Each structure stands twice: as structure tokens, then as C-alpha cells.
C-alpha positions in Angstrom: 95.7 107.1 171.8 93.6 106.2 169.3 90.4 105.5 170.9 90.9 108.8 172.6 91.1 110.9 169.6 87.7 108.7 168.7 86.2 109.1 171.6 86.9 113.0 170.9 85.8 112.9 167.6 82.4 111.3 168.7 81.6 114.1 171.4 82.4 116.4 168.4 79.8 114.8 166.1 77.4 114.9 168.4 78.0 118.4 168.9 77.9 119.3 164.7 74.9 117.2 164.7 72.7 118.9 166.2 74.2 122.7 165.0 73.6 120.7 161.6 70.3 119.8 161.6 68.8 123.4 160.7 71.6 124.2 158.2 70.8 120.4 156.7 66.8 121.2 156.5 67.7 124.0 154.1 70.5 122.7 152.3 67.9 120.2 151.6 65.5 122.9 150.7 67.9 124.3 148.2 69.2 120.7 147.2 72.9 121.6 147.6 73.9 119.2 150.2 77.7 117.7 150.6 77.4 114.7 148.4 76.6 111.6 150.8 79.7 109.6 149.3 82.6 112.4 150.4 80.7 113.4 153.5 83.7 112.5 155.7 86.0 113.8 157.8 90.0 113.0 157.2 91.7 111.0 160.1 95.2 110.1 160.5 96.9 107.7 158.2 97.8 104.3 159.2 101.3 104.4 160.7 103.3 101.7 158.9 101.2 101.4 155.4 100.3 105.5 154.7 96.4 104.5 154.3 94.3 107.2 154.2 91.5 107.0 156.4 88.2 108.3 156.9 85.5 109.4 159.6 82.1 109.3 157.7 79.0 112.1 158.6 76.8 111.1 156.0 73.4 109.5 157.2 72.9 105.9 156.7 74.3 102.9 157.2 78.0 104.1 157.2 77.4 106.8 159.5 80.2 107.0 162.2 82.0 104.3 160.5 85.9 104.6 159.9 86.6 104.0 156.1 90.5 103.0 154.9 92.2 103.1 151.7 93.1 100.0 150.2 96.5 98.9 149.9 96.4 98.9 146.4 95.4 103.1 146.4 97.0 104.0 150.0 96.1 108.1 149.1 93.1 109.7 147.9 95.2 112.2 145.5 98.3 110.3 145.1 101.1 113.3 144.3 104.2 111.8 143.3 102.9 110.0 140.2 99.7 111.2 139.2 99.1 108.0 136.8 98.8 105.8 139.2 94.9 105.1 140.7 93.8 107.6 143.6 91.4 105.9 146.6 88.0 106.8 146.2 86.0 106.9 150.3 82.6 106.1 149.8 80.4 107.1 152.7 77.2 107.0 151.2 74.9 103.4 151.4 77.7 101.3 149.1 80.2 102.7 152.3 83.5 101.4 151.0 87.0 102.5 149.5 87.6 102.0 145.8 90.8 102.4 143.5 89.7 104.8 140.6 92.0 106.4 137.3 91.7 110.0 138.0 91.1 111.0 134.5 88.3 111.6 132.0 87.1 108.2 130.3 85.9 109.0 126.7 84.4 106.2 126.5 82.2 106.9 130.0 78.6 107.7 130.5 78.6 111.9 130.5 81.9 112.2 128.5 82.5 115.0 125.6 85.7 114.1 123.8 87.1 114.1 120.0 85.4 115.8 117.3 82.8 116.3 119.8 81.7 112.7 120.5 79.1 112.6 123.7 78.3 109.5 125.5 75.4 110.7 127.0 73.6 109.8 130.6 71.5 106.7 128.6 74.9 105.4 127.9 74.4 105.9 124.2 77.1 107.7 121.6 76.5 110.4 119.3 78.1 113.2 117.9 77.3 116.7 117.6 79.2 119.3 115.9 77.7 122.8 116.1 79.8 125.3 114.6 83.1 126.5 114.9 83.1 129.7 117.0 79.6 128.7 118.2 78.7 128.2 122.0 75.9 125.5 122.9 74.3 124.5 126.1 75.9 121.1 127.1 73.9 121.1 130.2 70.9 123.6 131.5 68.9 123.0 134.5 67.6 124.4 137.1 70.3 125.2 139.2 73.2 124.6 136.8 74.1 125.3 133.5 77.5 124.6 131.2 78.2 125.5 128.1 80.8 124.9 125.6 82.7 127.2 123.4 83.6 125.4 119.6 86.6 125.8 118.0 87.3 124.1 114.4 88.2 124.4 110.8 86.5 124.0 107.5 89.3 122.6 104.5 88.3 123.3 101.2 85.5 120.9 99.6 84.0 120.5 103.1 80.7 121.3 103.7 80.6 121.7 107.7 83.7 122.7 110.1 85.4 120.1 112.0 84.9 121.0 115.6 86.3 120.7 119.3 85.0 121.4 122.7 87.8 124.6 123.8 86.3 126.0 126.5 83.5 125.2 129.4 81.7 128.0 130.8 79.8 127.1 134.4 76.7 128.8 135.4 75.5 128.4 139.4 74.1 130.3 142.1 75.7 134.0 141.4 78.9 132.7 140.0 80.5 131.6 136.8 83.8 129.3 136.3 85.0 129.3 133.2 87.8 126.3 131.7 89.9 126.5 128.5 92.2 125.4 126.4 95.1 128.2 125.5 95.9 128.1 121.5 99.1 126.2 121.2 100.6 126.4 118.2 102.9 123.3 118.5 102.2 120.9 121.5 104.5 120.1 124.7 103.3 117.8 127.3 105.3 119.8 130.0 103.4 123.0 128.9 100.5 123.7 130.6 97.7 125.1 128.2 94.7 124.9 130.8 93.0 128.9 131.7 90.9 129.0 134.9 88.7 132.3 135.6 86.5 132.2 138.7 83.9 135.4 138.5 86.5 136.7 135.8 89.5 136.5 137.7 92.1 134.5 136.5 93.0 131.9 138.9 95.9 129.8 139.0 95.7 125.9 140.6 99.0 125.0 142.4 101.4 122.5 141.2 103.2 122.1 144.4 101.7 120.7 148.0 97.8 119.7 147.8 98.2 120.7 144.4 94.5 122.2 144.7 92.4 125.3 144.5 89.7 125.8 146.8 86.6 128.2 147.4 83.8 128.5 149.7 81.3 130.8 148.1 78.7 133.1 149.6 76.3 130.5 149.6 78.5 128.2 151.7 78.7 126.2 148.7 82.6 124.3 147.9 84.3 124.8 144.5 87.3 122.6 144.3 89.7 122.4 141.4 92.6 119.7 142.2 95.6 118.8 139.4 95.1 115.2 138.8 98.6 115.2 136.2 101.3 117.9 136.7 100.0 119.8 133.5 96.8 120.1 131.4 94.7 117.6 133.7 92.2 118.7 136.8 89.2 117.7 138.6 86.8 119.8 139.1 83.9 119.6 142.0 80.9 122.0 142.5 79.5 120.7 146.1 75.9 119.1 145.1 75.8 120.0 141.4 78.8 118.7 139.2 82.2 116.7 139.3 83.8 117.2 136.2 87.5 115.3 134.9 89.2 117.7 132.4 91.9 117.2 130.5 93.4 119.5 127.7 94.6 117.3 124.7 96.1 118.4 121.4 94.6 116.9 117.8 97.9 114.8 116.9 99.1 114.2 114.0 98.1 110.5 113.0 94.5 111.8 113.9 95.0 114.4 111.4 96.2 112.0 108.5 93.3 110.0 109.3 90.7 112.4 109.3 91.8 114.4 106.5 91.2 117.5 108.9 94.2 119.3 107.0 94.9 121.4 110.2 97.2 124.7 109.9 100.7 123.8 111.0 100.9 126.6 113.1 97.9 125.5 115.4 97.5 121.9 117.7 93.6 122.7 118.1 94.0 122.1 121.9 90.7 120.9 123.6 89.0 119.9 126.3 88.2 116.3 126.9 85.8 115.7 129.8 83.6 113.2 131.6 81.0 114.9 133.5 78.9 113.4 136.5 75.8 115.2 138.2 74.5 114.2 141.7 71.2 116.3 141.5 69.8 116.8 138.1 66.0 117.7 138.0 64.1 115.1 135.8 63.6 118.4 133.4 67.1 118.9 133.0 67.7 119.9 129.4 70.9 120.2 127.1 72.6 118.5 124.2 74.3 116.1 126.7 71.6 116.9 129.7 68.7 115.8 127.8 70.3 112.1 127.8 70.0 113.0 131.6 65.9 112.6 131.7 64.3 110.4 133.0 61.7 109.3 130.2 64.4 110.5 127.0 64.7 108.6 124.1 67.8 108.6 121.8 66.6 110.4 118.8 70.2 109.0 117.1 70.9 106.7 114.4 72.7 103.5 116.0 74.9 101.1 114.2 76.6 103.9 111.9 80.0 104.8 112.1 79.0 108.5 113.4 75.6 108.6 114.7 74.3 112.1 114.6 72.5 114.4 117.4 70.4 117.5 116.2 69.9 120.6 118.2 71.8 123.6 117.6 68.6 125.6 117.0 68.0 124.7 120.4 71.1 124.6 122.0 72.7 127.3 120.5 73.6 130.7 123.1 74.8 133.9 122.2 78.2 134.1 124.1 79.8 131.4 126.3 78.3 132.7 129.8 75.2 133.1 128.4 72.3 131.3 129.8 69.7 132.3 126.7 68.6 129.3 124.1 65.7 128.2 123.0 65.3 125.2 125.2 67.5 126.2 128.5 66.3 126.3 132.3 68.8 128.1 133.9 68.2 131.6 135.3 71.3 133.6 135.1 71.9 136.4 138.3 72.6 140.0 137.6 76.4 139.5 139.1 76.7 136.3 136.4 75.6 139.0 133.8 78.1 141.5 134.8 81.4 139.5 134.6 80.0 137.7 131.2 81.4 139.8 129.0 85.4 139.5 130.8 85.1 135.9 130.3 83.9 135.8 126.8 86.7 138.3 125.9 89.1 135.6 127.8 88.0 132.9 125.1 89.3 135.0 122.4 92.6 136.2 124.1 93.0 132.0 124.6 92.9 131.4 121.5 94.8 134.4 119.9 
């Protein structure tokens, strides 16, 4: 039975490859191909162990090979216990399956967490405070812009704001995706404080079944938002542009005490902890985080100090969460994105009201 299924798949793949050549060439020109690592067809799982399998379609040495998840992590998207590692199937030149936690790593490359603390594409850690109520371009490239909305507070006697990233505004093609943390007076891990807007419409990620929201855009780009925990944790994949592991977290009582934030008792300052992965940035990418992915970038932060600071507020501040304008921004927003910007920017105010 398995042999006949494989044979049928081979025939189907040959037909698909001929039909895909034109689309492949067009996609290559536009820079929006499926990432090779995830270019595969899922097969039936191994009956005895439940290990998931994939039939690779990515060009290269893994083409038409079948990869099987390890026994240590049999599923790509564990559902019953989301705190275990998931199976990552890599059909690129690595041609392997590995076990990975499906959560943001705040010490990993491309991470934005805490107050807010960044780890750049060059691996250098730095802080960028911005201003409370301000919006800043984290990444601005030819095909993608990601802005961040900051919330914060300034206790008496302080000369600057304490700030956290409360929302992300993602712009690409003719679409917008907003990921925000709702205002929470008292933190409860069982309450889902995530808020998502797709092209100005609120969307809900299911908590049962596949626990994901999926969209194929008119530009034939796939967008997937999947839960990586029962509440407050998601993975966002925008085909060919970015992967984001996002978690909503509060400022804890001990953190408040140690840093002397002097936060009010009726606000947990729910914020986002995020780790980004970019498969297709240009060498001219800009932004607070994006600049660190430039091939010749040399960090200007002072290392060896407790809080190495990155400036650039004047270069990267934007008028609104979904504005593509800043002094150094590269992305050009479409007319349709402009039409929904005011709706989504208003949503940020509602989330924090």
C-alpha cells in the first residue's frame, strides 16, 4: 500500500513540477517563493509510533526524499501539551528533522523582549527605549515593514520613559496584520490577551482542532497564525518574508520591584515578547532591528555595560503603527493598506483602554 501511494505521489509531483515551472520563475523574480525548508507534502504518520512524515519538493539534494520526525518529537504541532518540543522538518539543503521549542527565545537572534531589549541579526544585544505612545519601524525593507507600538510609564523623578512593545504592525504586498496585547489590569495565564487584525478585520485563532488561522492572499502568498500554547502564544508565518514567535507577557511583581518601575496596581502592562526570522531581506534593510541584518553592519552600541543603548528614534519613528513613513524607511505602502491604517491604529487605543 505504501509503495503504491509513493508511486502515485511521484507521478503527481512530475505533473506538478511541469506546471509549477512558470510560477516558480515568476515567484523567483518577485522574491516570494515558499521557503525551501517547508516546501513539502505531508504523508500519513508512522502507524506504530505516530511520527509525522513529509515528502520534500524543494529543489536540491532533498528533492523527492521522505523525512520522518524523531521519536523524541513525533508531531510538527503538538496539541495536547504545547510546552513540549515540536518536530521541524527541513527540506532545504540540510535535509533533516529536528526537535525545537515553538516559543520566542529572548536571548536568540532577532528577538525583542522586556524593556525592550533587542538581540540583533549580528548577535549583539542592545536596548532601545523609544517613547510611551510612540511607534517605531523595527524592520523596513522593499517588501516588508514591521512597526512597533510602545506603551510605558514615567515615574516621578525619572528623565525617560520605561517602555514595552504592546503591538506589531506588519505591512506587505497589499495587506496588513496587527498583533497586539490587550490591556490587562491583573494578569491571568488562562485569559487570552492576544488581539489580531487582518486588513482591519479582527480574526480569532481557534483553540481546538488545528488551532490555526490560515489565509492565501490574492498575491498567492500564504499567511498562517497558529497557537503554540493554549493562550497568549502564537507563531506567525508569512510566506517568503518572515516568521514570528510571539508571546504576551505581563510585567511581574518581582520585575517591577527590582527595576523600580512603580507601575500602577490596575495595569499589568501586558506586552509582546517576539523572535523574528527573515528568509529574504535585502542588503539595504533598515529599522531598529533590520539594520543589524545589513551584511556590512557594525554595531554602534557600547558593549560591556549593563544596558548598551541604541539610538535612532529620529531615524525610525513613524506617525502611526501602520505608517510606512520614517526618515530611513524603505517600504512603500499600497493604497489599500492606507485605507485600513486608521482603523487598525484606532484598534490599538481600544486594546489599551
